[in-house]
C-alpha positions, 0 to 999 in steps of 0.5 A: 499500499503506497504511503500516502494513499487514502487506504494508508490514511484511513489504516493509521486512524483511531476512532475517537474517545466519544466513538469508544465511548458509545461501546459501552461495557466492553472487555480490555485486555492490555499488557502487564509492562503497562500496568493500567488499563488505558496505557495501550491506548496512549500509545497506539496508533492506528486500530483494526477491527477483527472477528473470528470463529472458535469453539465458543462461537463469534467472537469481535473485537478491536486491535490497536498498535503502538508505533513500532507496530505491536499489539498494545491494547484490546477491546472485546465486544461483550453482550453487555455492549452496545451493539449499534455503536460496535457495529458503527465504528467496526465499519470505519476500521481496516478489517484484520483476517483473524488467521490465529484462530484456525490454529486453534488450541495448540495456537492459543497456548503456544502464543501464552507459553511465549508470553509468560516466557518473555514476562509479557502477559496480558491483563483482562478487565471489563471496563466502561469507557468515557470520553470526557470534554478537555476543551478547558485543559492544558492542551486546547486542540484535543476536544475530549479524553478517553477515562474508564471505570471497572464495572461489573457486567451481567451473568452472561457477560461475565462468562464470555469475558471469562471465556476470552480472557482464558482463550486469549491466555490473559491473567490478572482478572477474576470474574465473580457474581459479586463483581471483579475481584479488584484484588486480582488485578494490576493495582493501577487497575482499580482506580478511575484513568483519564488520558489524552488523545 
């Protein structure tokens, strides 16, 4: 793809905080070395929509990459998510063909082992994203910033999020019927996060 082509510019676009906030409850996966659920967002320079089929059915997600083209943040659709907002946003992003689902269980186990050996595993937590007005802040060019708060998904949402986290080899989160076990998460995920765009 030519660097100045329209399709290249589209591939480099990121969703706006307001678009992400419209998604409702999502499952966020972030790198353990980042220590905060929105740290990947601050590093992201491009995003893709991906969908794959595994033994549990269809799994949709948004994958975010840093300037070195390394996957740094992932958001997963849950039964508690706003489906129409997810659909509108996913149509604006490039589509990633999910070949990893073809590898099945063995591929996921190898990826999980490699992440653990490198010390760079993933944490998972259910979040509700928020877009906060930033026009009065230090950067007048920023119209909004992204913030997040922990949420308790529905019973079905907890089950789906647990399957996604297990399938992706994520650690650092526990799902329960009375709420998330905050002690099982990275310490920085227990607060509300605010970050610029």
